[in-house]
C-alpha positions in Angstrom: -7.0 31.5 48.2 -10.6 31.2 47.7 -12.2 29.8 50.9 -15.7 29.3 49.3 -14.5 26.3 47.6 -15.3 23.0 49.2 -14.2 19.4 48.5 -16.0 16.3 49.6 -13.8 13.5 51.3 -14.9 9.8 51.2 -13.3 7.3 53.6 -12.0 3.9 52.4 -9.8 2.9 55.4 -11.6 -0.3 55.9 -12.7 -1.5 52.5 -9.5 -0.6 50.6 -7.1 0.4 53.4 -7.3 -2.8 55.3 -6.2 -4.8 52.3 -2.9 -3.6 53.6 -0.5 -6.3 54.4 0.0 -7.0 58.2 -3.0 -5.2 59.7 -5.7 -6.4 62.0 -8.7 -7.3 59.5 -11.5 -9.1 61.9 -14.9 -8.0 62.4 -14.4 -6.3 65.8 -11.6 -4.4 64.5 -13.5 -3.0 61.6 -16.3 -2.0 64.1 -13.9 -0.2 66.2 -12.4 1.7 63.2 -15.8 2.5 61.8 -16.8 4.0 65.1 -13.7 6.3 65.0 -14.4 7.3 61.3 -17.9 8.1 62.3 -16.2 11.0 64.5 -14.2 12.2 61.6 -16.6 14.4 59.8 -15.8 12.6 56.4 -18.7 13.1 54.0 -19.1 9.3 53.1 -17.7 6.1 54.0 -17.2 3.3 51.5 -17.9 0.6 53.8 -17.4 -2.4 51.9 -19.0 -5.1 49.3 -22.3 -6.8 49.7 -22.3 -9.9 47.6 -23.9 -12.6 50.4 -26.1 -12.6 53.3 -23.2 -12.6 55.7 -22.1 -9.2 54.1 -25.4 -7.9 54.3 -25.5 -8.7 58.0 -22.1 -7.2 58.7 -23.0 -4.1 56.8 -26.0 -3.5 58.8 -23.9 -3.5 62.2 -21.0 -1.5 60.7 -23.2 1.3 59.5 -24.5 1.7 62.9 -21.1 3.0 64.0 -21.2 5.7 61.5 -22.7 9.2 61.8 -26.2 9.8 60.6 -24.7 12.5 58.3 -22.3 10.2 56.6 -23.2 8.6 53.2 -22.7 4.7 53.3 -21.3 3.5 50.1 -21.4 0.0 49.2 -19.0 -1.1 46.3 -21.1 -3.6 44.1 -20.3 -5.9 41.1 -22.1 -5.6 38.0 -24.1 -8.5 39.2 -27.9 -8.3 39.5 -27.8 -10.5 42.6 -25.3 -8.4 44.2 -27.4 -5.4 43.4 -30.7 -7.0 44.9 -28.7 -7.8 48.2 -27.2 -4.3 48.5 -30.5 -2.8 47.5 -32.2 -4.3 50.7 -29.8 -2.2 52.9 -31.9 0.9 51.9 -34.4 -0.1 54.7 -31.5 -0.4 57.4 -28.9 2.3 56.3 -29.3 5.9 56.1 -28.2 7.9 53.2 -27.2 4.5 51.0 -25.3 4.8 47.8 -24.7 2.0 45.6 -21.2 2.2 43.7 -20.8 0.0 40.7 -17.5 -1.2 40.4 -16.6 -1.3 36.5 -13.0 -2.4 35.3 -12.3 -0.2 32.4 -9.1 -1.0 30.8 -8.5 -3.5 28.2 -6.1 -5.4 30.5 -9.1 -5.8 33.0 -11.9 -6.3 30.8 -10.2 -8.9 28.6 -7.7 -10.7 30.9 -9.5 -10.7 34.3 -13.0 -10.7 33.2 -12.8 -12.5 29.6 -15.2 -10.1 28.1 -14.9 -7.5 25.3 -15.4 -3.7 25.4 -18.9 -3.7 24.1 -20.1 -6.6 26.6 -18.7 -4.5 29.4 -20.6 -1.5 28.1 -23.7 -3.5 27.8 -23.5 -5.1 31.4 -23.1 -1.4 32.7 -26.1 0.0 30.9 -28.3 -3.0 32.1 -27.2 -2.3 35.7 -27.9 1.5 35.2 -31.3 1.0 33.9 -32.1 -1.5 36.7 -31.0 0.9 39.3 -32.7 3.7 37.9 -35.9 1.7 38.5 -35.0 1.0 42.3 -34.3 4.6 42.8 -31.2 4.4 44.6 -28.3 6.8 44.7 -25.7 5.5 42.1 -22.0 6.0 42.0 -19.5 4.3 39.6 -16.0 3.5 40.2 -13.9 3.0 37.1 -11.5 0.6 37.9 -7.8 1.0 36.3 -9.2 4.2 34.4 -5.7 5.8 34.0 -4.8 2.7 31.7 -8.0 2.6 29.7 -8.3 3.4 26.1 -9.2 7.2 26.2 -11.7 6.9 23.3 -13.7 4.0 24.8 -13.7 5.4 28.1 -15.2 8.7 27.0 -17.8 6.8 25.2 -18.8 5.0 28.5 -18.7 8.3 30.3 -21.2 9.6 27.6 -23.5 6.4 28.6 -23.4 7.2 32.2 -24.4 10.8 31.8 -27.8 9.6 30.5 -28.5 8.2 33.9 -29.0 10.1 37.3 -25.3 9.1 38.2 -24.2 10.9 41.7 -20.3 10.6 41.3 -17.9 8.7 38.8 -14.5 7.8 40.4 -11.5 8.0 38.3 -9.2 5.5 39.7 -5.4 5.5 39.4 -5.6 1.7 40.4 -1.9 1.0 40.2 -0.6 4.2 40.9 1.1 4.8 37.3 0.3 8.5 36.7 2.2 11.7 37.8 0.5 14.8 38.8 0.6 16.5 35.5 -0.7 13.5 33.6 -3.5 13.0 36.2 -4.7 16.5 36.3 -5.0 16.8 32.6 -7.0 13.7 32.4 -9.4 14.9 35.0 -9.5 18.3 33.3 -10.2 16.6 30.1 -13.1 14.8 31.5 -14.3 17.6 33.4 -14.3 19.8 30.1 -17.1 17.6 28.7 -19.6 19.1 31.1 -21.1 16.0 32.5 -23.9 15.9 35.1 -22.0 13.8 37.6 -19.4 14.8 40.0 -15.7 13.6 39.6 -14.3 11.8 42.5 -10.4 10.6 42.4 -9.2 7.5 43.8 -5.3 7.2 43.6 -2.8 4.8 44.9 0.7 5.5 46.1 2.9 3.0 44.0 5.1 6.0 42.9 4.7 8.0 46.1 2.3 10.3 44.5 -1.2 9.4 45.7 -1.7 12.6 47.4 0.1 14.7 44.7 -2.2 13.1 42.2 -5.4 13.5 44.3 -4.5 17.4 44.8 -3.9 17.8 41.1 -7.4 16.1 40.3 -9.1 18.6 42.7 -7.2 21.7 41.3 -8.6 20.4 37.7 -12.1 19.9 38.6 -12.8 16.8 41.0 -15.4 17.6 43.7 -14.3 14.6 45.8 -11.2 12.9 46.9 -11.0 9.0 48.3 -8.7 8.7 51.2 -7.8 6.5 53.9 -6.5 7.3 57.4 -2.6 6.7 57.6 -2.6 6.4 53.9 -2.9 2.6 54.2 -4.0 0.2 51.3 -2.8 -2.4 48.9 0.9 -2.3 48.1 2.2 1.3 49.0 -1.1 2.4 50.0 -3.8 5.1 48.9 -4.1 8.9 49.5 -3.6 10.1 53.1 -6.7 11.9 54.4 -4.6 13.7 56.8 -2.1 15.0 54.1 -4.6 15.8 51.2 -7.2 17.7 53.4 -4.6 19.7 55.2 -2.6 20.6 51.9 -5.8 21.5 49.8 -6.7 23.9 52.8 -3.2 25.4 53.6 -2.0 25.9 50.1 -5.1 26.5 48.1 -7.8 27.5 50.5 -10.0 24.7 49.6 -11.7 23.4 52.6 -13.4 20.2 53.8 -15.4 19.0 56.5 -12.3 17.5 58.3 -11.7 19.0 61.7 -7.8 19.1 61.8 -7.9 19.3 65.6 -9.1 15.9 65.8 -7.3 14.1 62.7 -3.9 13.5 64.9 -5.8 11.7 67.6 -8.1 9.8 65.3 -5.0 8.5 63.3 -3.2 7.4 66.4 -6.2 5.4 67.6 -6.7 3.8 64.6 -3.0 3.1 64.4 -3.3 1.4 67.6 -6.4 -0.6 66.7 -5.0 -1.7 63.4 -1.5 -2.9 65.1 0.0 -0.5 62.3 2.6 1.8 63.5 2.8 5.4 62.1 6.2 6.3 60.7 7.9 9.1 62.7 8.7 11.1 59.7 5.1 10.6 58.3 3.8 14.2 57.3 1.2 15.7 59.7 0.7 12.7 62.2 4.3 11.5 62.5 6.0 11.7 66.0 9.0 14.0 64.5 6.9 16.3 62.5 7.0 19.2 65.2 10.5 18.1 66.7 13.5 20.3 66.2 16.7 18.8 67.2 19.7 20.8 65.6 21.1 23.9 67.3 20.4 26.1 64.4 16.7 25.2 64.2 16.0 25.4 67.8 17.8 28.8 68.1 15.6 29.8 65.0 12.3 28.6 66.7 13.1 30.5 69.8 13.3 33.5 67.8 10.2 33.0 65.6 8.1 29.7 65.6 7.7 30.1 61.8 11.5 30.1 61.1 11.6 26.2 60.5 7.8 25.3 60.7 5.4 25.8 57.9 2.7 23.3 59.1 1.4 24.9 62.1 0.8 22.6 65.3 -1.7 25.0 66.6 -3.8 23.9 63.4 -3.8 20.3 65.0 -4.7 21.6 68.6 -0.8 21.1 69.8 1.7 23.8 70.6 5.8 24.1 70.4 7.3 25.3 73.6 10.9 26.5 72.5 12.4 25.5 75.8 10.9 22.0 75.7 12.3 21.3 72.3 14.3 18.0 72.0 17.6 17.6 73.5 20.7 16.0 71.8 24.3 16.6 71.1 23.5 19.0 68.3 21.0 21.1 70.1 21.1 24.7 70.8 23.7 26.0 73.3 21.0 28.2 74.7 18.6 25.2 75.0 21.2 23.0 76.7 22.4 25.8 79.1 18.9 26.5 80.1 18.2 22.8 80.6 21.4 22.4 82.8 20.2 25.3 84.9 16.8 24.1 85.2 17.9 20.6 86.3 21.0 21.7 88.6 20.6 25.3 89.2 22.8 28.1 88.4 26.1 26.4 88.4 29.5 28.1 87.5 30.4 25.5 85.0 27.4 25.3 82.9 29.4 26.0 79.6 31.8 23.1 80.5 29.1 21.0 81.1 27.4 21.5 77.8 30.7 21.2 76.2 31.5 17.9 77.8 27.9 16.6 76.7 28.4 17.5 72.9 31.7 15.6 73.1 30.0 12.8 74.9 27.3 12.4 72.4 29.6 11.9 69.6 30.9 8.5 71.1 28.0 7.3 73.2 24.6 7.2 71.3 21.5 8.4 73.1 23.4 9.6 76.2 21.1 12.1 78.0 22.0 15.7 79.3 21.4 14.2 82.8 23.7 11.4 82.4 26.4 13.6 80.9 26.3 15.9 84.0 26.7 12.7 86.2 29.5 11.7 84.3 31.1 15.1 84.2 30.9 15.4 88.2 32.1 11.9 88.6 35.2 12.5 86.3 35.8 15.8 88.2 35.6 14.0 91.6 38.3 11.5 90.3 40.4 14.4 89.1 40.0 16.2 92.5 41.2 13.1 94.4 
């Protein structure tokens, strides 16, 4: 592990993440989410697009909710009018970055926009010249970069290198790559020695957004673009909770994310968006630190590392073995301890535990307390 390595995290929860189906999308909701993101220590926030006076007014208000240390990144089309409106934010917004959105695959250039490769390249060059005159920090997001013609894309990257571009985003827009492919793609770009940084933006269509982002960082990317809860179009985006922890836990690559805050922030954002977190979601799901089977519970009582690689202490929580979840498959030691705790030292503790195990096989979600009551009632009937 090399603890000196750092990776930047850019948040996309509102701009990209809230394109997720069935989440609250109103302006008040966005303000509440931005306020939480402002507490998250992410380095930068892609706050939205600014193509109208209404957009300008809303972004001015939204940016107030962020920390003064966070870069405010505004996604902008290759349209001079959009750039002009966005540039006005420089007087209102701390640390403004304009991120040019550049569709780069033939599918997007030709069928979506009705342009040619050369005309797209020319539009980008004109915008870069204009932004250089405005003296505003500039990023570029290459949409659908993983399906672009590689030779053409490399030509465009050479063009970008002639300008003071801060970060270039390599977007796996439809989540079509696997980690081996994506890592090799980033490595090939990185080996060209460009002056700009590499940012990765991965979608989760194949369930590989986090894995691809990690592969990107391991092959030279300096920034990952993420969302809380991994929300986003279709199957979502790279989860900030997962990628930041995995990079640190497995590779010693640090970020500015405070893990002790991440679960609380994620749950608060979930509540605001009315978007439930799956119980089995890594890092933040309710089941992550729950052990129900007897073998696992017995192991956890002997050593908390026995069945737990993700450490709850990293997130400001703790597992207490005797408070582990109770069910019919739980450890006999745990069950006996719980019986004694609830009813004192009774002679037939072992029989009660055995009775509970049998009852749990035929009565879903029966509690230990209910089984004890039932056991006593049956014994009473037999006695009479």
